[in-house]
C-alpha positions in Angstrom: 0.2 0.1 0.0 1.5 3.4 -0.8 0.9 6.4 1.4 -2.3 8.1 -0.3 -4.2 4.8 0.3 -3.3 4.8 4.0 -3.9 8.3 4.4 -7.4 7.9 3.0 -8.1 4.8 4.9 -7.0 6.3 8.4 -8.8 9.5 7.7 -12.1 7.3 6.7 -11.8 5.1 10.2 -11.2 8.9 12.3 -14.2 9.7 10.8 -16.3 7.0 11.4 -15.0 7.0 15.3 -15.6 10.7 15.6 -19.1 9.8 13.8 -20.0 7.2 16.4 -18.5 9.4 19.2 -21.3 12.0 18.5 -23.9 9.1 18.0 -23.3 8.0 21.5 -22.7 11.3 23.4 -25.2 13.9 22.2 -28.8 14.1 22.7 -29.4 16.9 20.5 -31.3 15.6 17.1 -29.1 17.9 15.0 -26.0 16.9 16.2 -27.1 13.4 15.7 -27.8 13.9 12.1 -24.2 15.8 11.9 -22.9 12.5 13.3 -24.5 10.2 10.9 -23.2 12.6 8.2 -19.8 12.2 9.5 -19.9 8.4 9.8 -21.2 8.3 6.0 -18.5 10.4 5.0 -15.8 8.2 6.6 -17.4 5.0 5.0 -17.1 7.1 1.9 -13.3 7.4 2.2 -13.0 3.8 3.3 -14.8 2.8 0.2 -12.4 5.0 -2.1 -9.5 3.8 -0.5 -10.4 0.2 -1.0 -11.3 0.6 -4.7 -8.0 2.5 -5.3 -6.3 -0.2 -3.6 -8.0 -2.9 -6.0 -7.5 -0.6 -9.0 -11.2 -0.9 -9.6 -12.1 2.9 -9.9 -15.2 2.6 -12.2 -17.0 0.3 -9.7 -16.1 2.1 -6.6 -17.0 5.5 -8.5 -20.5 4.2 -9.4 -20.9 2.8 -5.8 -20.2 6.1 -4.3 -22.3 8.4 -6.3 -25.4 5.9 -5.5 -24.1 6.1 -1.7 -24.1 10.0 -1.9 -27.2 10.1 -3.3 -28.7 7.9 -0.9 -26.8 9.7 2.0 -28.5 13.1 0.6 -31.9 11.9 0.4 -31.5 10.3 4.1 -30.2 13.8 5.4 -33.3 15.7 3.6 -35.6 13.3 5.0 -34.4 13.5 8.5 -34.1 17.2 8.7 -37.7 17.6 7.7 -38.8 15.4 10.4 -36.3 17.2 12.8 -38.1 20.5 11.8 -41.5 19.1 12.6 -40.4 17.7 15.9 -39.3 21.1 16.6 -42.6 22.6 15.9 -44.3 20.1 17.7 -42.4 19.7 21.1 -40.5 23.0 20.9 -37.2 20.9 21.5 -34.9 18.9 19.5 -33.9 16.8 22.7 -34.4 12.9 21.8 -35.6 12.5 25.3 -38.5 14.6 24.5 -39.0 12.4 21.3 -39.0 9.1 23.2 -42.7 9.7 24.3 -44.0 9.7 20.7 -47.0 7.4 20.1 -47.9 5.2 17.1 
């Protein structure tokens, strides 16, 4: 492995770890959304480093474009739900959202 692949892989793993830390520690819904996005960016870097290592750039590019598209749609849906939760409950604390029914 050359240095670029190791750098991409280590940055990807670091981003995944930071994102998981955010998901475990914070209770604010917006910070949780940011944590999910950070994890997704880390996974993107890990996929990219795996594709460069295998020298299969075409397949990895198509997978990454699909992954980024799904990630963007997921972020838009989660943000719209968080706006609705803010309007209903007046807070983005996930402890208040655990009282939802049905």
